[in-house]
N, C-alpha and C positions, 0 to 999 in steps of 0.2 A: 798206889794208884793201878787201879785194875784197866785192862787194856779198852773193855766197853767206855769207862771214864776217859780215859785219855783219847779215843775214836771219835767219841763225839764233843770234847773240846776244841780238837783240831778240825773236826768238819766246821765246827761253829767260826772258828777264827778263818779258815780257807771262805767259808761263804761272804763273810765279812768283808773281807780284804778282795776276794775273786780274783785273785793275782793272772787279770787279762794277758797283760804282756809277758806272763811267764811262758818259757819255750827252751825248747832242746834246739840243739844244733844238728842238724840230720849228716851232717860231714862227720862227726863225729861219731857218730851212730856206726856210720859205713866204714869209718876208718879204724874202727874196732874189728868190726868183723873182717877187712882187709888183714888188719894185723894176726887176728886168732885163726886166719884162715879157713872161715866158715863160708862153706863155697853152696851151701844149701840156698836155696831162694824162695822159702813161703814162710812169711812173717804172720804170725798169729800177733793182730793187736787187738785196741778195743778202741769203740767211738767214744769221745769223750762227753762224760755225764757228770752231774754233781760238782762242777768247778773242777775237774782233772786237767793234768795238762791236756793241752788242745794238741793230738796225734798229725791233724792234717797235713799238715807241711810234711812232716816226715814221712808219711804214708805216700804224698806225692811224688816228692825224694828215690822214695822207693819205686815206686811202681815208672818212674822214668829210668832207674837203672835195671828194669826187668824184674824185679822182684814181683811174686805175687801174693794178695793180701787175703787173710781167712779174719774173719772175727768171731765172737763165743758166741753161742745159741745157748740158755737153761734148758736143760732139758727134764724129764722126769726123774723123779727120786734127786731133786738137788745136784745131777749129773750135768757136766757142759762139755758140749762138743766146740771145733770149729770149722766153720763152712765158708765157701769161697764169697769172695765179695770183690767188688772194684767199686772205686769212687764213682762213678755216676747208676750204680745199683738201688734199687730202693732199700730203706729200712722199715722195719716194723716195731713198736713199743710192745716188751715185756712185762709182766705183772710186777717188778720191779721199778718202772718206769726206763728202762735202759735201750737205747736202738740195738736192734739185733738183726741179721741181714736175713732177709726171706729165702734166699737158695738152701735148696734141699742137698747139696753136694756135698760132704765131708771134706775137708781139706785140713791134714795133719800137719800145723808148723814145725818148721825147723828150727825159729827162734821166736820167742816171745816176747814180747812188751807189755809189762804187768801191771794195771793200775795198783795205785797205793792210797793210802791215809797218811803215812809217813811213817818213817826208820828210824831207829835205832842209831845211837853210837858207832853198834856195831856192823849198819847195814841191815836189821834184820827188819823186814817188813812187815808193816802191821796194814794188813786189809781192811776189808770190810767187816769180816768177822765170820761171812758164809760159807768159808772154804773151798769155795770152787775151785779157784786154782790150784791149792794144794789138792785137791782130790785129782785135777788133771794131770796135774803134774805127775802124781805118785802113779796113773794110772798108764 
């Protein structure tokens, strides 16, 4: 099976079951950051879309721990940058239907929480196929 076929199959399953109770314990993420002595405080996250894991509780916890939050915006030439965002800030919907911050202040994240469709047995990420995060990380 190719990546596109796998992606479509997983997305259909995810939509059917919509895993609304799926969550990640924010304390686990914070303990990993502490354990690995990651002291930088800007988290690049994503606003949940298309039945993704809902990060809102995690982001609330990060804010309480004095982390700054940034969300991505799609730019020209299929590039992406992260922009300052807080839980009370408005969002706009981009051409893909994904919520983006309205801020114009680019904020480079120290830590990235990256959306995915699935991962394989070796924990390789399967994204949505646009390569936005791959290009961002490479940049």
